[in-house]
N, C-alpha and C positions, 0 to 999 in steps of 0.2 A: 650444513651445521643443522641444530631442534634449535624451535622455538624459543623452547626451555632457557635453549645454550645462550640464544644472543640478547634475552633480556636477562639474562644474568650478568652480563658482561658488564664490567666497569673500566677507568681512565684506563689504569694500571694494566689491563689485558689487551690494549691496541700499543702492539709492538712494532718494529719497523719492519721483521718478518711476515707477521701478518699478526693474526687472535688466538689471544691465550687462553686455550675451553679448561674453567677446570672443575674438577671435582663432575664428569662428563656420569649422563645415565649408569656407565658401572663404575663410576670409579675414577677413571680413570683421566689423568691429562694430557691435551694435546693442542699442535696450531698449527690450526687452516690456514694457509696463506691465499693471501687475497690478491687479484690481479690488481694491474691499475690501477683502474678505471674509479674499482673499490677503495681502493684506500686511498687514492684524489678525494672523491666523493663523499668518506666518513671524517678523511680532514674537514676537507668546508663543514661538512656537518660538527664535528665539535670543533671549532676555531666560531662560527658563529654561538655554539651553545657553550661555550666559554665555562667549562668544568671547575670549581672550584681545590677538586682535590681527586689524588689517585683512587681512593675508592668510592667515587659516585657511581654512579650506574651512569653506562653511554644513555641507555635511550630513556627518556622521563615525558613525563607528561607534562601537560602545562599547569599540573603545579610545580613540577621540578623533582615530584614522585616519581620513581620506579616506574617503566611501563610496565601494567598488567599484563598477559594472555587474553583475557577477558576483551583489551581493548583495543591489542593485534587484531584481533579475529571479526570483529566487529568494525571495523576498519576495512578490515579486505572484505568479508564479503558485501559487504554497503557497498566497494570498489570495483567490484567482478558483479555484482548487481545494474550495477550502471552504466559500466562496457557491454553486458548484457553478456558476457563470456560463461560457454559452455563446450564441454564437449561433444562427442560426433553421436553420445547416445540421452542428449541433452541435458545431464548432471552439469548442474555448477561444482568450477575446482573447489577442492577444498584446503587450506593451508598450509597442509601436510605436503599438499599433493608438489609443490615448489621441489622439497626435498626427491621427491620419489621423481620427479620426471631429472633432474641434476642427475642424480645415479644411472636411469637410463638410459640420458644422453650422451654419456662416460663410457657409459657398456659401448655404445652404440660406436662409440667412435677410439674404441680402446683398439693394440695393433695386431693383428694379425697372428698367425703362427703360435703354440701349443706353449714356446720359450717365452711370447712375451706378453699372452695373455694372464697367465699366472702370479707374475710379479706387478701387472696390472689392477689384476684383482685384491690383492695385499695392500695396493698403495691404496684404491677406493674405499675397501675397506675402515683401513687406519684413517685417511682423511674423513668416512662418514662417522665415527667413533663406534661401528662394532667393535663387541665382543672377538669375535671371529668370524672367518673371512665365511660360512656359514649363513651368515646371518644378509652380506652379501647376494651371493649366490641368488638369493629367491627376488633379485628382483630381476635377472637373467630373464623370467615366465611376466615378463610385461609385458612383451611386446610383442604383435606376432613377427616383425621384422627381426627381431631380434631372435623367437622364437628357429626363425628359418634359417638364421645364421649359423644357428646351431646347430641345426639337422645338419646343414652342408658340411662343416665342420666335422663334422662326428660322422657323413658317411663319405667323406674325403680320408678319413685317419685309417675308417675300416675297409675302402679298397686299397689301402696303399699297405696292406697287411700289417695296419700300428703302429705308423711311425707318420712321425708330421713334422 
């Protein structure tokens, strides 16, 4: 999810089935399922935080106000600096890189074959809140490994006379 979507979450948006992301970047609403460990962690956090109303923000600062982007960004940057995390090029990761990495990893483990890849891409586009699948295809260019896989699949498709 986008950081802006996480910061807009209210207690009512935390459901048994996942997080209800309302009025996204493209004015859509979607349900983002959570892994059991994420659900459990969020439940522990909310139990400790003890929100008073369903329209309370999920994530709050020390004063009980909705957490702001700049506070999240500064905390992330400070933790990355303390941990001295860097890419191979020496660049420190940005907050949005977490979303980008998720998309790339989801594509790396996508099922092989044309019949499976298409539905996987549609599901990923929906999960990420993209207005169309073309925004998700951009992530195919993200890594050399993915590009090698795409090239190999294309060569296989062509060598079989256009059948996959």
